[in-house]
All heavy atoms as an XYZ file, in Angstrom:
692
protein
N      27.820    130.208    165.961
C      26.585    130.364    165.218
C      26.475    131.798    164.717
O      26.662    132.749    165.471
C      25.419    130.001    166.127
C      24.093    130.127    165.490
S      22.899    129.749    166.782
C      21.567    129.208    165.908
N      26.170    131.956    163.470
C      26.058    133.270    162.850
C      24.596    133.699    162.868
O      23.716    132.979    162.432
C      26.582    133.242    161.405
C      28.058    132.843    161.397
C      26.387    134.582    160.738
C      28.619    132.612    160.023
N      24.356    134.887    163.373
C      22.994    135.416    163.437
C      22.773    136.363    162.269
O      23.555    137.283    162.044
C      22.781    136.151    164.756
O      21.513    136.738    164.776
N      21.709    136.119    161.519
C      21.397    136.977    160.365
C      20.269    137.945    160.659
O      19.840    138.674    159.790
C      20.994    136.107    159.158
O      19.835    135.358    159.497
C      22.123    135.193    158.732
N      19.756    137.907    161.887
C      18.639    138.781    162.213
C      17.301    138.192    161.844
O      16.265    138.790    162.082
N      17.298    136.996    161.241
C      16.040    136.373    160.832
C      15.179    136.028    162.038
O      13.971    135.927    161.933
C      16.312    135.121    160.006
N      15.813    135.843    163.201
C      15.061    135.522    164.403
C      14.178    136.657    164.872
O      13.283    136.476    165.667
N      14.438    137.852    164.361
C      13.657    139.020    164.764
C      12.544    139.347    163.777
O      11.827    140.306    163.943
C      14.570    140.219    164.920
C      15.577    140.016    166.024
C      16.542    141.154    166.054
N      17.658    140.790    166.902
C      18.068    141.516    167.912
N      17.502    142.653    168.173
N      19.072    141.120    168.648
N      12.434    138.551    162.745
C      11.408    138.767    161.736
C      10.026    138.640    162.370
O       9.781    137.785    163.193
C      11.561    137.731    160.620
C      10.623    137.941    159.476
C      10.869    136.941    158.361
O      11.834    136.189    158.423
O      10.059    136.933    157.432
N       9.125    139.524    161.980
C       7.778    139.510    162.517
C       6.843    138.813    161.522
O       6.911    139.052    160.324
C       7.304    140.939    162.767
S       5.732    141.012    163.634
N       6.015    137.942    162.043
C       5.062    137.204    161.228
C       3.661    137.726    161.491
O       3.359    138.161    162.596
C       5.091    135.708    161.571
C       6.423    135.072    161.343
C       7.324    134.933    162.381
C       6.770    134.611    160.094
C       8.552    134.344    162.180
C       7.999    134.018    159.875
C       8.895    133.880    160.926
N       2.819    137.623    160.497
C       1.414    137.979    160.656
C       0.612    136.691    160.630
O       0.757    135.873    159.731
C       0.982    138.898    159.518
C      -0.394    139.474    159.728
C      -0.727    140.496    158.679
O      -1.278    140.085    157.635
O      -0.444    141.681    158.887
N      -0.202    136.489    161.665
C      -1.002    135.270    161.763
C      -2.467    135.633    161.947
O      -2.801    136.739    162.367
C      -0.521    134.355    162.920
C      -0.628    135.067    164.272
C       0.898    133.855    162.665
C      -0.296    134.192    165.475
N      -3.319    134.685    161.653
C      -4.753    134.920    161.794
C      -5.151    134.852    163.265
O      -4.487    134.204    164.072
C      -5.540    133.874    161.006
O      -5.434    132.612    161.640
N      -6.239    135.514    163.619
C      -6.722    135.448    164.998
C      -7.012    134.001    165.429
O      -6.743    133.629    166.574
C      -8.003    136.288    164.978
C      -7.859    137.203    163.812
C      -7.042    136.440    162.805
N      -7.524    133.207    164.510
C      -7.849    131.815    164.830
C      -6.589    130.999    165.133
O      -6.567    130.196    166.064
C      -8.624    131.201    163.666
C      -9.185    129.855    163.970
C     -10.130    129.455    162.871
N      -9.893    128.059    162.569
C     -10.265    127.455    161.486
N     -10.901    128.117    160.560
N     -10.016    126.198    161.300
N      -5.522    131.228    164.356
C      -4.265    130.527    164.594
C      -3.662    130.965    165.926
O      -3.177    130.142    166.703
C      -3.292    130.786    163.445
C      -2.016    130.010    163.541
C      -2.020    128.621    163.584
C      -0.798    130.662    163.586
C      -0.839    127.893    163.671
C       0.386    129.948    163.668
C       0.366    128.568    163.715
N      -3.708    132.277    166.229
C      -3.210    132.765    167.509
C      -3.976    132.112    168.661
O      -3.378    131.671    169.637
C      -3.335    134.287    167.610
C      -2.931    134.813    168.997
C      -2.925    136.310    169.068
N      -1.806    136.889    168.378
C      -0.569    136.982    168.870
N      -0.313    136.530    170.073
N       0.398    137.530    168.173
N      -5.278    132.035    168.520
C      -6.108    131.428    169.565
C      -5.733    129.953    169.755
O      -5.667    129.468    170.886
C      -7.578    131.580    169.201
C      -8.527    131.119    170.263
C      -9.977    131.350    169.859
O     -10.326    131.380    168.676
N     -10.828    131.521    170.842
N      -5.478    129.252    168.665
C      -5.097    127.835    168.757
C      -3.757    127.676    169.469
O      -3.597    126.777    170.314
C      -5.037    127.215    167.362
N      -2.811    128.536    169.164
C      -1.503    128.461    169.824
C      -1.637    128.809    171.305
O      -1.050    128.149    172.165
C      -0.474    129.374    169.129
C      -0.143    128.800    167.753
C       0.791    129.513    169.963
C       0.810    129.641    166.952
N      -2.414    129.835    171.618
C      -2.612    130.211    173.017
C      -3.282    129.082    173.802
O      -2.928    128.826    174.960
C      -3.425    131.497    173.111
C      -2.642    132.718    172.668
C      -3.479    133.974    172.539
O      -4.732    133.874    172.487
O      -2.882    135.071    172.472
N      -4.229    128.397    173.168
C      -4.887    127.254    173.834
C      -3.892    126.130    174.064
O      -3.901    125.479    175.117
C      -6.072    126.768    172.993
N      -3.016    125.893    173.095
C      -1.997    124.842    173.238
C      -1.025    125.187    174.363
O      -0.640    124.328    175.146
C      -1.252    124.658    171.909
C      -0.156    123.632    171.976
C      -0.723    122.227    172.136
N       0.362    121.274    172.152
C       0.449    120.255    172.995
N      -0.516    120.034    173.859
N       1.458    119.451    172.958
N      -0.636    126.436    174.462
C       0.250    126.882    175.544
C      -0.423    126.639    176.892
O       0.192    126.116    177.824
C       0.625    128.368    175.386
C       1.545    128.541    174.174
C       1.284    128.907    176.649
C       1.758    129.992    173.760
N      -1.692    126.996    176.999
C      -2.427    126.798    178.249
C      -2.491    125.323    178.620
O      -2.310    124.957    179.794
C      -3.833    127.392    178.133
N      -2.736    124.452    177.616
C      -2.781    123.004    177.886
C      -1.421    122.481    178.333
O      -1.332    121.689    179.273
C      -3.249    122.237    176.655
C      -4.748    122.221    176.468
C      -5.207    121.198    175.427
N      -4.456    121.194    174.185
C      -4.694    121.979    173.146
N      -5.675    122.863    173.196
N      -3.967    121.895    172.052
N      -0.364    122.921    177.666
C       0.981    122.487    178.048
C       1.309    122.896    179.479
O       1.839    122.100    180.256
C       2.028    123.078    177.090
C       2.168    122.411    175.738
C       2.946    123.310    174.779
C       2.840    121.057    175.874
N       0.987    124.125    179.836
C       1.279    124.605    181.186
C       0.432    123.885    182.233
O       0.912    123.547    183.310
C       1.098    126.111    181.256
C       2.174    126.845    180.460
C       1.969    128.332    180.348
O       0.835    128.816    180.608
O       2.939    129.038    179.995
N      -0.828    123.634    181.901
C      -1.704    122.906    182.807
C      -1.227    121.464    182.997
O      -1.158    120.956    184.120
C      -3.134    122.924    182.265
O      -3.978    122.112    183.036
N      -0.880    120.816    181.881
C      -0.378    119.445    181.951
C       0.922    119.372    182.745
O       1.136    118.445    183.529
C      -0.157    118.871    180.550
C      -1.456    118.606    179.807
O      -2.537    118.660    180.427
O      -1.387    118.349    178.584
N       1.802    120.350    182.559
C       3.068    120.374    183.290
C       2.815    120.483    184.794
O       3.458    119.786    185.591
C       3.942    121.523    182.809
N       1.870    121.334    185.175
C       1.555    121.487    186.602
C       0.992    120.187    187.177
O       1.386    119.759    188.279
C       0.565    122.633    186.794
N       0.093    119.536    186.437
C      -0.472    118.256    186.898
C       0.599    117.181    186.989
O       0.663    116.437    187.972
C      -1.572    117.790    185.948
C      -2.874    118.526    186.085
C      -3.930    117.990    185.127
O      -3.904    116.786    184.820
O      -4.772    118.788    184.695
N       1.432    117.091    185.960
C       2.482    116.070    185.949
C       3.498    116.311    187.060
O       4.020    115.362    187.644
C       3.177    116.028    184.583
C       2.276    115.467    183.494
O       1.346    114.695    183.834
O       2.482    115.798    182.316
N       3.770    117.561    187.359
C       4.700    117.874    188.439
C       4.131    117.450    189.796
O       4.854    116.927    190.649
C       5.021    119.363    188.443
C       6.133    119.729    189.398
C       6.566    121.164    189.239
O       5.689    122.045    189.079
O       7.785    121.408    189.276
N       2.830    117.630    189.983
C       2.198    117.214    191.243
C       2.245    115.699    191.414
O       2.280    115.201    192.536
C       0.751    117.720    191.319
C       0.666    119.207    191.579
S      -1.001    119.793    191.947
C      -1.886    119.384    190.480
N       2.244    114.960    190.321
C       2.277    113.496    190.392
C       3.639    112.958    190.827
O       3.736    111.812    191.259
C       1.903    112.895    189.044
C       0.450    113.084    188.717
C       0.048    112.290    187.499
N      -1.356    112.530    187.236
C      -1.833    112.954    186.082
N      -1.024    113.135    185.069
N      -3.118    113.168    185.929
N       4.677    113.750    190.688
C       6.028    113.292    191.007
C       6.126    112.823    192.453
O       6.773    111.813    192.724
C       7.073    114.387    190.700
C       7.158    114.601    189.184
C       8.436    114.046    191.288
C       8.030    115.772    188.757
N       5.459    113.506    193.366
C       5.570    113.143    194.790
C       5.003    111.760    195.085
O       5.385    111.135    196.077
C       4.893    114.196    195.707
C       5.598    115.538    195.588
C       3.416    114.334    195.415
N       4.120    111.267    194.231
C       3.526    109.951    194.482
C       4.306    108.807    193.824
O       3.968    107.644    194.021
C       2.073    109.925    193.983
O       2.044    110.055    192.576
N       5.341    109.134    193.063
C       6.114    108.102    192.374
C       7.185    107.520    193.287
O       7.761    108.225    194.107
C       6.766    108.683    191.115
C       5.801    109.269    190.086
C       6.575    109.925    188.947
C       4.860    108.203    189.560
N       7.432    106.233    193.122
C       8.409    105.551    193.968
C       9.720    105.275    193.234
O      10.786    105.371    193.817
C       7.841    104.220    194.471
C       6.596    104.379    195.294
S       6.993    105.305    196.764
C       5.544    105.055    197.719
N       9.637    104.915    191.978
C      10.812    104.527    191.208
C      11.600    105.762    190.774
O      11.043    106.688    190.175
C      10.374    103.715    189.982
C      11.533    103.235    189.161
O      12.409    102.550    189.728
O      11.578    103.550    187.957
N      12.902    105.757    191.058
C      13.754    106.904    190.745
C      13.776    107.182    189.243
O      13.722    108.347    188.821
C      15.188    106.670    191.284
C      16.125    107.777    190.842
C      15.169    106.566    192.792
N      13.847    106.139    188.431
C      13.847    106.334    186.979
C      12.544    106.962    186.500
O      12.539    107.830    185.620
C      14.082    105.004    186.251
C      15.512    104.516    186.391
O      16.417    105.357    186.609
O      15.712    103.295    186.304
N      11.433    106.519    187.089
C      10.130    107.079    186.720
C      10.069    108.554    187.114
O       9.553    109.398    186.364
C       9.013    106.287    187.379
C       7.665    106.558    186.808
N       6.551    105.901    187.217
C       7.231    107.439    185.875
C       5.501    106.359    186.555
N       5.887    107.295    185.745
N      10.611    108.879    188.269
C      10.632    110.273    188.730
C      11.429    111.130    187.750
O      10.988    112.215    187.360
C      11.225    110.370    190.154
C      10.256    109.735    191.161
C      11.532    111.821    190.527
C      10.829    109.544    192.548
N      12.590    110.618    187.317
C      13.410    111.377    186.371
C      12.709    111.565    185.027
O      12.770    112.649    184.441
C      14.761    110.692    186.172
C      15.655    110.830    187.361
N      16.765    110.047    187.560
C      15.593    111.646    188.435
C      17.355    110.387    188.684
N      16.657    111.356    189.238
N      12.034    110.521    184.559
C      11.281    110.640    183.292
C      10.162    111.672    183.437
O       9.920    112.475    182.529
C      10.703    109.283    182.878
C      11.718    108.354    182.256
C      11.062    107.149    181.605
N      10.247    106.368    182.509
C      10.692    105.372    183.281
N      11.968    105.040    183.252
N       9.869    104.704    184.065
N       9.492    111.643    184.574
C       8.398    112.588    184.819
C       8.935    114.023    184.868
O       8.320    114.940    184.325
C       7.675    112.225    186.120
C       6.358    112.907    186.309
C       5.247    112.307    185.459
O       5.438    111.355    184.710
N       4.075    112.884    185.581
N      10.087    114.192    185.493
C      10.689    115.528    185.571
C      11.113    116.017    184.188
O      10.947    117.204    183.867
C      11.885    115.511    186.525
C      11.472    115.356    187.979
S      12.848    115.047    189.108
C      13.767    116.551    188.972
N      11.623    115.112    183.347
C      11.980    115.483    181.977
C      10.736    115.849    181.171
O      10.755    116.776    180.359
C      12.759    114.359    181.297
C      14.209    114.273    181.752
C      15.061    113.409    180.842
N      14.557    112.056    180.682
C      14.872    111.025    181.447
N      15.682    111.184    182.469
N      14.377    109.826    181.204
N       9.643    115.118    181.406
C       8.387    115.430    180.728
C       7.921    116.839    181.085
O       7.556    117.629    180.210
C       7.305    114.407    181.105
C       5.877    114.718    180.640
C       5.803    114.702    179.114
C       4.896    113.731    181.237
N       7.940    117.156    182.368
C       7.522    118.491    182.830
C       8.408    119.562    182.204
O       7.914    120.583    181.701
C       7.553    118.565    184.372
C       7.387    119.999    184.860
C       6.472    117.667    184.967
N       9.715    119.330    182.187
C      10.644    120.306    181.599
C      10.372    120.489    180.109
O      10.395    121.617    179.603
C      12.089    119.856    181.832
N      10.094    119.391    179.406
C       9.818    119.473    177.969
C       8.524    120.233    177.703
O       8.449    121.043    176.761
C       9.739    118.075    177.368
N       7.510    120.001    178.522
C       6.237    120.705    178.351
C       6.431    122.206    178.561
O       5.928    123.024    177.788
C       5.192    120.172    179.339
C       4.727    118.778    179.013
C       3.955    118.141    180.156
O       4.263    118.356    181.334
N       2.971    117.336    179.818
N       7.176    122.564    179.587
C       7.409    123.985    179.869
C       8.292    124.624    178.794
O       8.073    125.776    178.409
C       8.015    124.148    181.251
C       6.999    123.832    182.322
C       7.426    124.274    183.688
N       6.304    124.108    184.596
C       6.395    123.571    185.791
N       7.554    123.166    186.249
N       5.322    123.450    186.555
N       9.261    123.880    178.299
C      10.119    124.399    177.239
C       9.318    124.638    175.957
O       9.492    125.657    175.289
C      11.267    123.433    176.974
C      12.251    123.939    175.952
C      13.406    122.968    175.741
O      13.368    121.822    176.154
N      14.442    123.448    175.091
N       8.432    123.716    175.622
C       7.609    123.878    174.424
C       6.665    125.078    174.579
O       6.467    125.850    173.641
C       6.815    122.603    174.134
C       5.935    122.674    172.908
C       6.677    122.834    171.586
O       7.914    122.813    171.565
O       6.005    123.005    170.554
N       6.084    125.249    175.755
C       5.212    126.396    175.997
C       6.009    127.698    175.854
O       5.528    128.662    175.237
C       4.577    126.301    177.382
N       7.234    127.723    176.375
C       8.076    128.918    176.263
C       8.439    129.183    174.804
O       8.453    130.339    174.354
C       9.339    128.749    177.105
N       8.725    128.119    174.046
C       9.057    128.270    172.629
C       7.873    128.868    171.857
O       8.027    129.766    171.030
C       9.447    126.921    172.038
C       9.978    126.995    170.623
C      10.250    125.610    170.063
N       9.022    124.887    169.776
C       8.269    125.055    168.688
N       8.619    125.936    167.784
N       7.176    124.355    168.509
N       6.679    128.395    172.179
C       5.480    128.900    171.505
C       5.195    130.349    171.908
O       4.775    131.156    171.075
C       4.289    127.987    171.800
C       4.465    126.605    171.191
S       3.134    125.499    171.623
C       2.118    125.709    170.178
N       5.432    130.688    173.158
C       5.260    132.081    173.597
C       6.245    132.994    172.868
O       5.905    134.104    172.462
C       5.463    132.210    175.101
C       4.279    131.798    175.903
C       4.473    132.159    177.372
N       3.403    131.592    178.152
C       2.178    132.084    178.214
N       1.867    133.162    177.527
N       1.262    131.498    178.947
N       7.470    132.509    172.711
C       8.486    133.277    171.990
C       8.040    133.515    170.548
O       8.219    134.611    170.002
C       9.818    132.523    172.024
O      10.777    133.183    171.258
N       7.470    132.495    169.925
C       6.945    132.654    168.566
C       5.859    133.722    168.549
O       5.863    134.619    167.692
C       6.396    131.334    168.037
C       5.647    131.473    166.743
C       6.326    131.655    165.544
C       4.261    131.457    166.718
C       5.632    131.812    164.343
C       3.563    131.604    165.533
C       4.252    131.785    164.341
N       4.923    133.644    169.500
C       3.835    134.631    169.533
C       4.359    136.045    169.748
O       3.776    137.008    169.250
C       2.813    134.277    170.608
C       1.864    133.132    170.291
C       0.873    132.932    171.424
C       1.128    133.354    168.979
N       5.464    136.169    170.492
C       6.056    137.493    170.708
C       6.551    138.112    169.406
O       6.675    139.328    169.308
C       7.219    137.405    171.703
C       6.747    137.178    173.127
O       5.541    137.375    173.406
O       7.591    136.796    173.966
N       6.854    137.265    168.424
C       7.350    137.749    167.135
C       6.248    137.840    166.089
O       6.525    137.960    164.902
C       8.464    136.826    166.624
C       9.699    136.817    167.494
C      10.844    136.025    166.883
N      10.481    134.812    166.201
C      10.425    133.597    166.751
N      10.688    133.444    168.032
N      10.117    132.544    166.027
N       5.000    137.764    166.509
C       3.894    137.819    165.562
C       2.988    139.000    165.845
O       2.991    139.557    166.937
C       3.033    136.541    165.615
O       2.404    136.453    166.894
C       3.837    135.297    165.350
N       2.219    139.331    164.841
C       1.100    140.249    165.066
C      -0.116    139.581    164.432
O       0.007    138.767    163.507
C       1.329    141.639    164.520
C       1.975    141.791    163.247
C       2.014    143.245    162.776
N       2.200    143.158    161.359
C       3.364    143.261    160.771
N       4.426    143.537    161.468
N       3.470    143.102    159.479
N      -1.254    139.925    164.950
C      -2.486    139.295    164.505
C      -3.089    140.099    163.358
O      -3.251    141.319    163.462
C      -3.486    139.197    165.666
O      -2.848    138.518    166.748
C      -4.729    138.438    165.258
N      -3.408    139.383    162.306
C      -4.052    139.999    161.141
C      -5.435    140.486    161.574
O      -6.171    139.782    162.251
C      -4.169    138.955    160.036
C      -4.637    139.478    158.735
C      -4.642    138.403    157.674
N      -4.488    137.085    158.293
C      -3.819    136.076    157.770
N      -3.259    136.183    156.626
N      -3.717    134.932    158.392
N      -5.781    141.680    161.162
C      -7.045    142.272    161.599
C      -8.236    141.852    160.753
O      -9.354    141.858    161.217
C      -6.928    143.796    161.616
C      -5.888    144.345    162.576
C      -5.795    145.860    162.448
C      -6.220    143.938    164.001
N      -8.019    141.507    159.531
C      -9.134    141.113    158.679
C      -8.629    140.591    157.357
O      -7.445    140.395    157.156
N      -9.538    140.388    156.435
C      -9.194    139.908    155.105
C      -8.630    141.087    154.310
O      -9.252    142.148    154.250
C     -10.432    139.317    154.398
C     -10.087    138.881    152.990
C     -11.005    138.174    155.209
N      -7.429    140.931    153.701
C      -6.860    142.025    152.916
C      -7.785    142.432    151.776
O      -8.524    141.601    151.245
C      -5.559    141.430    152.361
C      -5.271    140.250    153.210
C      -6.591    139.762    153.732
N      -7.769    143.709    151.390
C      -8.613    144.176    150.290
C      -8.351    143.363    149.022
O      -7.221    143.019    148.718
C      -8.186    145.636    150.099
C      -7.499    146.015    151.358
C      -6.949    144.762    151.945
N      -9.404    143.051    148.319
C      -9.278    142.298    147.067
C      -9.225    140.788    147.261
O      -9.154    140.053    146.308
N      -9.267    140.317    148.491
C      -9.233    138.872    148.751
C     -10.501    138.484    149.481
O     -10.999    139.191    150.331
C      -8.023    138.508    149.613
C      -6.724    138.780    148.886
C      -5.573    138.329    149.683
N      -5.422    136.896    149.518
C      -4.555    136.167    150.170
N      -3.756    136.723    151.027
N      -4.475    134.874    149.973
N     -10.998    137.335    149.116
C     -12.205    136.803    149.760
C     -11.797    135.832    150.844
O     -10.849    135.095    150.692
C     -13.021    136.040    148.732
C     -14.239    136.774    148.282
C     -15.102    135.933    147.371
N     -15.558    134.727    148.052
C     -15.802    133.598    147.426
N     -15.645    133.496    146.144
N     -16.224    132.556    148.075
N     -12.538    135.832    151.912
C     -12.302    134.846    152.966
C     -12.725    133.476    152.440
O     -13.715    133.350    151.728
C     -13.093    135.195    154.214
N     -11.986    132.457    152.783
C     -12.303    131.093    152.352
C     -13.611    130.662    153.020
O     -13.811    130.879    154.208
C     -11.166    130.133    152.727
C      -9.912    130.522    151.944
C     -11.539    128.683    152.438
C      -8.684    129.733    152.311
N     -14.478    130.071    152.246
C     -15.739    129.584    152.778
C     -16.843    130.620    152.795
O     -17.908    130.402    153.321
N     -16.571    131.803    152.251
C     -17.581    132.868    152.238
C     -18.165    133.004    150.857
O     -17.562    132.848    149.881
C     -16.972    134.223    152.678
C     -17.977    135.325    152.581
C     -16.430    134.089    154.068
């Protein structure tokens, strides 16, 4: 795989979008913790494996979103000469 450095590009996002992503990360992590606790009550081996894959996927998605946020900065306000939508 050839790396062009595009993975290090910094994005600017709105405070509202950052808040939405942070809330989604919190939900994913909370759901993963709850789903992991349910594993002990499962009897079927296949169900246990599916549950473990679900937990891993939730944690992986949360990590992916955190990585995205690490490459962003939050826009401080409306740029000069532009009006906020709905104002």
